[in-house]
NUDRENMAR-791454 format. One record per residue (C-alpha): x, y, z; residue in one letter. Coordinates in Angstrom, 3 decimals, always signed. Each point is the difference from the previous one (the first is absolute). Example, Ala and Ser with C-alpha at 12.3 -4.5 7.8 and 13.67 -1.06 7.14 Angstrom:
REM NUDRENMAR-791454
u;v;w;code
+12.300;-4.500;+7.800;A
+1.370;+3.440;-0.660;S
END
This chain:
REM NUDRENMAR-791454
u;v;w;code
+36.122;-179.967;+66.218;M
+0.953;+2.323;-2.809;T
-1.536;-0.694;-3.364;E
+3.408;-1.238;-1.318;L
+0.136;-2.414;+2.906;A
-3.711;-1.323;-0.681;D
+0.968;-0.571;-3.679;E
+3.289;-1.922;+0.961;N
-1.805;-1.971;+2.622;Q
-2.882;-0.923;-2.570;A
+2.534;-1.020;-2.656;N
+1.926;-1.983;+2.473;S
-3.083;-1.931;+1.009;V
-1.113;-0.678;-3.563;W
+3.481;-1.140;-0.995;T
-0.097;-2.287;+2.992;R
-3.328;-1.475;-1.193;M
+1.314;-0.439;-3.496;L
+3.208;-1.853;+1.029;E
-2.279;-2.201;+2.069;G
-2.192;-0.638;-2.867;N
+3.076;-1.119;-2.056;K
+0.952;-2.411;+2.775;R
-3.284;-1.498;-0.036;F
-0.141;-0.308;-3.976;A
+3.322;-1.831;+0.173;R
-1.137;-2.314;+2.683;G
+2.493;+1.437;+2.451;E
-2.325;+1.597;+2.542;A
+1.424;+0.689;+3.339;V
-3.457;+0.443;+1.975;H
+1.282;+2.895;+2.272;P
-1.367;+0.887;+3.306;W
-2.368;-3.016;+0.226;Q
+1.493;-1.482;+3.139;D
-1.522;-0.145;+3.713;A
+2.051;+2.931;+1.154;D
-1.333;+2.273;-2.770;T
-3.610;-1.146;+0.712;R
+0.513;+0.729;+3.670;K
+1.520;+3.483;-0.635;S
-3.063;+1.090;-2.055;L
-2.626;-0.825;+2.613;C
-0.054;+3.689;+1.297;D
+0.001;+1.777;-3.363;G
+0.690;-0.080;-3.588;Q
+2.290;+2.272;-2.306;N
-0.391;-1.130;-3.473;P
+2.158;+1.783;-2.702;S
-2.475;-0.478;-2.944;A
-3.566;-0.642;-0.719;A
-1.025;-2.300;-2.821;V
-3.457;+0.000;-1.778;L
-0.389;-3.220;-1.813;A
-2.410;-2.640;-1.233;C
-1.270;-2.496;+2.551;S
+0.899;-2.938;-2.506;D
+1.627;-2.747;+1.949;S
+3.021;-0.180;-2.339;R
+0.742;+3.727;+0.630;V
+1.199;+0.350;+3.610;A
+2.104;+3.162;+0.237;P
+2.102;-0.898;+3.096;E
+1.141;-3.087;-1.898;I
+0.449;+1.482;-3.376;I
+2.313;+2.818;+1.417;F
+1.603;-2.422;+2.563;D
-0.952;+2.106;+2.901;E
-0.479;-0.683;+3.640;G
-2.461;+0.531;+2.865;L
-0.773;+3.645;+0.420;G
+1.551;+1.122;-3.308;D
-2.979;+0.457;-2.093;L
-3.654;+1.584;+0.556;F
-1.790;-2.210;-2.337;T
-3.556;+0.811;-1.379;V
-1.624;-2.418;-2.361;R
-3.309;-0.313;-1.948;S
-1.127;-1.791;-3.109;A
+2.019;+1.701;-2.794;G
+1.351;+2.559;+2.601;A
-3.191;+2.063;-0.788;V
-0.741;+2.829;+2.548;L
-2.904;+0.606;+2.195;D
-0.050;+2.243;+3.138;Q
+1.359;-2.629;+2.362;A
+2.931;-0.643;-2.312;I
+0.690;+3.787;-0.216;I
-0.202;+0.447;+3.667;N
+2.369;-2.693;+0.699;S
+2.626;+1.626;-2.272;L
-0.631;+3.252;+1.468;E
+0.711;-1.555;+3.541;Y
+3.253;-1.222;-1.373;A
+1.028;+3.386;-1.169;V
-1.537;+2.283;+2.725;D
+0.717;-2.162;+3.087;V
+2.684;-2.544;-0.868;L
+1.926;+2.524;-2.433;H
+0.825;-2.542;-2.704;V
+2.218;+1.775;-2.551;S
-1.124;-2.224;-2.924;V
-3.394;-1.360;-1.304;I
+0.287;-2.670;-2.643;V
-3.046;-0.544;-2.151;V
+0.416;-3.364;-1.565;M
-1.926;-1.974;-2.604;S
+1.231;-3.492;-1.316;H
+0.027;-2.187;-2.858;E
-3.240;-2.004;-0.761;H
-2.216;+2.114;+2.397;C
-3.420;-1.936;+0.145;G
-1.892;+3.312;+0.879;L
+1.377;+1.831;-3.010;L
-0.776;-2.906;-2.262;E
-3.456;-0.261;+1.359;A
-0.468;+3.799;-0.552;A
+1.080;+0.025;-3.649;M
-2.255;-3.066;-0.477;D
-2.733;+1.828;+1.736;Y
+0.564;+2.985;-2.425;A
-0.631;-2.265;-2.991;K
-2.616;-2.419;+1.172;T
-1.757;+1.395;+2.873;G
+0.692;-2.913;+2.018;N
+1.771;-0.250;+3.271;A
-0.098;-1.986;+3.197;P
-2.360;+1.600;+2.727;E
+3.055;-0.055;+2.543;S
+2.081;+2.393;-2.297;L
-2.548;+2.320;-1.115;R
+0.681;+2.786;+2.541;Y
+3.877;-0.261;-0.783;S
-0.698;+0.077;-3.688;I
-1.857;+3.066;+0.235;E
+2.954;+1.497;+1.848;Q
+2.304;-0.857;-2.769;A
-2.298;+1.823;-2.473;A
+2.635;+2.740;-0.560;G
+2.503;-2.537;-0.925;T
-2.298;-1.776;-2.551;I
-0.794;+3.343;-1.672;E
+3.734;+1.039;-0.236;A
+0.832;-3.617;-1.423;S
-2.268;+0.208;-2.984;E
+3.128;+0.138;-2.291;D
+2.278;-2.170;+2.242;A
+1.996;-2.585;-2.074;E
+0.185;-2.444;+2.716;S
-0.928;-1.018;+3.323;Q
+3.099;+0.843;+1.455;A
-0.525;+3.536;-1.195;D
-3.482;-0.033;+1.634;V
+1.831;-1.001;+3.215;E
+2.505;+3.050;-0.360;R
-2.792;+2.598;-0.890;I
-1.886;-1.510;+3.144;H
+2.732;+1.156;+2.217;I
+0.233;+3.542;-1.686;S
-3.791;+0.228;+0.610;I
+0.165;-1.125;+3.623;L
+2.878;+2.457;+0.860;I
-1.938;+2.868;-1.537;M
-3.152;-1.046;+1.809;Q
+1.844;-0.219;+3.469;L
+1.509;+3.472;-0.172;V
-3.370;+1.451;-1.172;E
-2.048;-1.672;+2.816;R
+2.449;+0.398;+2.722;S
+0.977;+3.508;+1.420;P
+2.323;-1.599;+2.301;I
+1.951;-1.867;-2.566;I
-0.187;+3.021;-2.400;A
+1.454;+2.409;+2.602;R
+2.796;-2.440;+1.019;A
+1.024;-0.168;-3.857;L
-0.117;+3.773;-0.236;A
+2.200;+0.390;+3.112;Q
+2.321;-2.775;-1.474;E
-0.298;-1.996;+3.045;E
-1.392;-2.981;-2.067;L
+0.897;-1.831;-3.254;K
-2.551;-2.175;-1.901;I
+1.469;-2.540;-2.492;V
-1.863;-2.147;-2.357;G
+0.949;-3.628;-0.553;A
-1.147;-3.125;-1.599;R
+0.794;-3.545;+1.262;Y
+0.868;-2.630;-2.677;T
-0.788;-3.272;+1.281;M
+1.792;-1.837;-2.690;S
+3.416;+1.298;+0.736;N
-0.625;+1.112;+3.691;G
+1.200;+3.642;-0.880;L
-1.674;+3.310;+0.908;V
-0.251;+2.372;-3.002;E
+0.504;+3.488;+0.839;V
-2.584;+2.494;-1.688;L
+0.609;+3.499;-0.700;S
-2.971;+2.573;-0.506;F
END
């Protein structure tokens, strides 16, 4: 593909996802490509158009939030969407082998990991099960010292994650430099169902 074609494809995919999110928020989801024929057609391989890095929170399921179907999204999730090598390698696979045109990095309203990380910064107390993830969010906590709200912390977190992803992945950095890939930041607002698009 040419660089222009890559950009047009990425924009088309992201527009489709945002339109799906609006349907979901209105309670009008159509649940595309979730039938038996689609399932059978995907047995021999996958060709997702986007990858999504999101929190593992049970209320934040990207396929549902964006009203997508089987095979549409390559979804990678962890508490707070924090990065480790397995997460990075999974996203690299989506770019290098599956040739997704978009990576969506998404936080969400009332993220428990970020709330715990902010509390840990103040009190030194945290559940043992979250300590590793809190450590991985240290950059966010440092950058959020002057944040006016938890929502701002969630937005800052995405900017930090995108920066870390590009810094730690030569594969993703190269795809961006060659304009074969677009990374977008987003924040899901559970209270209204809408995805806020973030610009950095």
